[in-house]
N, C-alpha and C positions, 0 to 999 in steps of 0.2 A: 881587483875590483869585483865586488859581489854583485851579480845581476840575477834578478828573478825572471828567468826565461825558461820556457815560453811564458808569457804573461797569462794570468788566469782570466776566466770569463765569468762575469756576474750577470744576474738577471734582475730587471726592475719592472715594476708595473706603474704606468703613468697614463692618466686619462683613459683607463680601461684597456690599454694596450701593453703587450709584453715586448720589451727591448732587451737585447743582449749587449753587454758592455765588455769589450776587451780592455782589461785593466793595464794598459801600457803606462798609466800613471804610477804604477807600483814597481816598475822595472828597476829604478835606481832613485835614491832620494833627491838628487840634484839634476839628473840627466834623464828625466822621465819623458814618456810620451813620444811624439813624432820627432822631437829634437834628438832623443837618444838614437832613434832609427836612422836619422839623417847623418848623425855623427859617428855611426857605427864603424865605418872603415877607418876613420881617424883614431877612434878609441882602440882599435886592434893593432895599430901601427906602433913600432918601438918609439920610445920617448926621444931617441936621438935622430928621429926622422926630420924634425924641424926645430927651429929656435923660437920662431915667432908666428903667431896666428893673427890675422887682421880681419876685421869684419866691420859692419856699419848698419845703421838702421835707427829704430826708435828705442827709447829707454823703458818702454813697457814690455819690450821683447822677451819672450820666453827663450828664444834662441840665444840671445845675448847672455843670459844667466847660465844656460847649458854649456855654452862655449867657455865661459869663465870657469865653470866647474871642471870641465875637461882639461883646460890649460893648467889649472892648479894640480890636477892629478898627474899630468904629463910633464910638469915643470916647464911649460912653454910660456913665453911672454905673450900677453893678449892685449892688442890695441883695438879700441872700438871708437869709430867716428860717428858723430851725430850732428844734427843742426843745433843751434844754441838752445840751452835749457833755461827754464825759469829758475829763479833762486829758490822758490818753494820746493821744486822737485829736488834740487841739489841738497836741500836741508832735510829732506825726508829721512826718517830712520827705520824705514821698512820698505818692502817692495823689491822688484827685480833689480832696479838700478843700484839701490843700497847694497843688496846682497852680492851683486856682481863686483862692486867696488871692494867689498870686504874680501872677496876671493882673489883680488890682485889685478882686476881689470884696469888698464890705463885708458882713460876716457879723454878724447880730444874733440872739441867743438869746432865746426866749420861754419862760417857765415852762410846764411841762406843763399845769397847770390852766387857763391862760389861752390856750393855743395855738389851739385850735379856734375860739374866738370871735374871737381876734385876726385869724386868717387870713380868716374870714368877713367881717370889717369892712374888709379892705384896700381894696376897691373904693370904699368910701365916701369915701376921701380922694384919689382919683385925679383928675388934671387931664389936659388934652390933651397935655402934654409927658411924661407917664408912661405906661408900658405894663406890665401885669401878665401874667406867664406862669404858668399853673397848674402844679402839681407834675408833673414828668416831661415838661414841654413840651406838655401837653395843652391846646391852644388851637384854636379853629375855624380860625384862619389856617393851621394845619398842612396843610389840604387842598391848598393850592397846590403845596407841595413833594411831597406824596404823589401828586398828579396826574402830576407829572413822572416819579416813580418807576414808577407804573402804566403810563405810556406806554412807558418803557424796557423794562419786562417784556413788554408786549404785542408790542413790535417786535423782541424778541430772537430770535424764530423758533426756540426750543429744542424746540418740540413737546410741552412739558409741560402738565399740567392741574392741578398742585398746587404750592403754595408754602407756606413756613412762616416765621413770625417770632414771637419770644417777646413776652409782654405784661407791662407793669406796669399802666398805665391802659387799655391796649388800643387806643389811638388809631390806631396804624399798622395793626394787623390789621383793625380795623373799617373804616377808610377804603379799604384795599386790597380788602376783600371787596365793598364797594359799587361800587368802580370797575372791578373785574375779576370780574363775575358768572360768567364762563365758567370760572373757576378755583375749586378747593377751597382755602380759606385755613386752614391749620392754625396754632393758637397754643396756648399753655399759660399759666396764671396763675403769675407769679413772685412777686407780692406779694399775699398773701391767697389766697382760694379762688375757685372758679368763680362763686359768688354775688356776691362782691365785684367780680370782673372785669366781670360782666354789668351790675352797677349803674353802674360807671364808664363803660362803653360806652353805656348807655341815656341817660346825661346828654347825649350828642350825637345819638343816633339809635337806631332799632330795630335789633336785631342781625339781619343777613341770614342766610338759610338756608345759604349756602355758606361761612359762617364756622364752623369746627369747633374747639371748645375741647377739647383733650386734657387730661384730669385726671391728673396724676402719680399713680402707684400708691402713692407714699409722700408724706406731708405734709412739705414743706420750709419752713423759716423763712427769710425773705429775709436775705441777707448772712451767713448762718451757714455755716461750713465743713462740708462733707460729704465723706467718702472717695470716694463714687461720683461726686461732682462733679469732684474732682481726677482721678479715673481717666478720665472721658470727656474732660476738658480735655487730658490727656496724649495720649490716643488721637487726638484731633483735631489736636493739635500735631504728632504724628508724620506726619500726612497733609499737612503743609505750611502750615497756616493756624492762626493763634492766634485763639481766641474768648474772650470775657469769661467770668469765673468767677461772675458774679451771675445772669445771665439765660439764657445759652446752654446750660449743662449740663442743666437741667430740660427744656428744649425738645428737645435732642438725645436724651436718654434716652427721652422720650415718643415721639418719632418712631421710634426704633429698636424700641421695644416695641409700638407701636400702629398702625404704618402699614407698607405694603409696596410702594408705588409709587415711581416716580422723582419727586423733589421738588426745587424750587428754594428754597434757604434764603437769606433776605435777611439778610446779616450786618449786625447793628445796631451794630457798633463797640463802644465801651466798654472796650477792652483797656487803656486808660490806668490803670484801677483795679486791674489784676491784680497790680502790684507790691506794693501794700499788702495785698491779699487773700492773696497767697502767703506773706507774713510771718505772717499769722494761721494758715495751714496749718502753718507751721513751729512756731509756738507751741503748736499742738495736737498736735504730733509726728506729723502726717499726712504730713509732707514733711521730708526731711533737707536740710541745707545742702549 
């Protein structure tokens, strides 16, 4: 497997400010960003370590696609559980769900009323040949890949004291804050609110003081199109770097509104889902063909 490590750092100018961008989106074509970092330990394990990988979550998930790519490379069976999907999504010929299915992902739908209990019971049926990855790639094994990332950041000699990464479960932001106590780590909740994010983080560890959660001034619903998300996406694209439309917009808006220092933004990848998201912006008439 060819990996572009350590990932390079680019600079962009936006709204009169300079930001540094750690290009983890370029590490691997299908396993880019924080999903590569979270799966690093599994990627370095021999293919005969497991027969089957199990995970669950949403079908917009970047983690889902990354796990599917990893399982294809390792020749592992990949089973992914979700709540029931619309026929429209099942029929889409682009996006993370479509690509993950092409890579061999076995998708199983669980009825809404049974979903929570079913997921809670998954570990009861595990054997040593199966491995479960919690939603978003949030597993304790993620620490190894994030240690590599923290080492790269510390050795980059940029002279910065702050970095930023958006959060779903908060795994990346939490572990980076613990490993880089000399930095301010900015994040923002992209799924749910600050209370939900802190609950997710607390499942792993106490939240360190250098982890600063920026609350967006407006409440955003995950994976819903917003005009301001499209606007910041276009503005960043004009700077020469494409960011994802699910997590990055809220983080960038919060950084521009609530911070003023030079910041290293850790690009968490996920741009593979932009094609299907941009179609939704067109359907909403926020974007013209």
